[in-house]
C-alpha positions as CSV (number, residue, x, y, z in Angstrom):
1,R,-19.8,-28.9,-38.6
2,V,-17.2,-26.9,-40.0
3,D,-18.8,-23.5,-39.1
4,V,-19.1,-24.6,-35.6
5,A,-15.4,-26.2,-35.2
6,D,-13.8,-22.5,-37.0
7,R,-15.8,-20.2,-34.3
8,M,-14.2,-23.1,-31.6
9,D,-11.4,-22.3,-32.9
10,E,-11.5,-18.4,-33.3
11,F,-12.8,-18.1,-29.5
12,E,-9.8,-20.5,-28.3
13,Y,-7.7,-18.1,-30.2
14,R,-8.9,-14.6,-29.0
15,E,-9.9,-15.9,-25.5
16,P,-6.6,-15.1,-24.1
17,M,-6.3,-11.7,-25.8
18,V,-10.1,-10.8,-24.5
19,A,-8.9,-11.9,-20.9
20,A,-5.8,-9.7,-21.4
21,L,-7.5,-6.5,-22.7
22,E,-10.2,-6.7,-19.7
23,G,-7.2,-6.9,-17.0
24,R,-6.0,-3.8,-18.7
25,L,-9.3,-2.1,-18.6
26,H,-9.7,-3.0,-15.1
27,Q,-6.3,-1.3,-14.4
28,V,-7.1,1.6,-16.2
29,T,-10.5,2.2,-15.1
30,A,-8.9,1.9,-11.2
31,A,-6.6,4.6,-12.6
32,S,-8.8,6.9,-13.1
33,A,-10.4,6.3,-9.9
34,R,-7.5,7.1,-8.3
35,I,-7.0,10.3,-10.3
36,D,-10.9,11.2,-8.9
37,A,-10.1,10.5,-5.7
38,G,-6.8,12.5,-5.8
39,T,-4.5,9.7,-4.8
40,Y,-3.1,8.9,-8.1
41,G,0.7,8.3,-8.0
42,N,0.8,7.0,-4.6
43,C,1.3,3.3,-3.8
44,I,-2.1,1.8,-3.1
45,V,-0.2,-0.3,-0.1
46,C,2.4,2.4,1.6
47,Q,0.8,4.9,0.4
48,N,4.1,6.7,-0.7
49,Q,4.9,8.3,-4.5
50,I,5.1,5.4,-7.0
51,E,8.5,6.0,-8.9
52,V,8.3,8.1,-11.9
53,E,9.8,5.5,-14.5
54,R,7.5,3.2,-12.8
55,L,4.3,5.4,-14.0
56,E,5.8,6.3,-17.2
57,A,6.4,2.7,-18.5
58,N,2.8,2.2,-16.7
59,P,0.8,4.8,-16.1
60,A,-2.2,2.5,-14.6
61,A,0.1,1.5,-12.2
62,A,-1.1,0.9,-8.6
63,T,2.0,0.5,-6.6
64,C,5.5,1.1,-6.2
65,K,8.6,-1.0,-7.0
66,Q,8.6,-2.4,-3.7
67,H,4.9,-3.6,-3.7
68,L,4.6,-5.2,-7.0
69,E,3.6,-8.4,-5.9
70,H,0.3,-6.7,-4.5
71,A,-0.3,-5.5,-7.9
């Protein structure tokens, strides 16, 4: 019973980290697809260039600052 409780505690501790990493993997995979398509660096909403400082902070950014809420 202690082992099961310990495993549940460990799962509850790690689950948010796993979810965050899976989300980040999705962002990076999408950015890779945009590179392949030749659209990397363009906002997926307005197609304008994403600000350089935004891409430096987050190379997987899919939107410009104006469209952050769509990301």
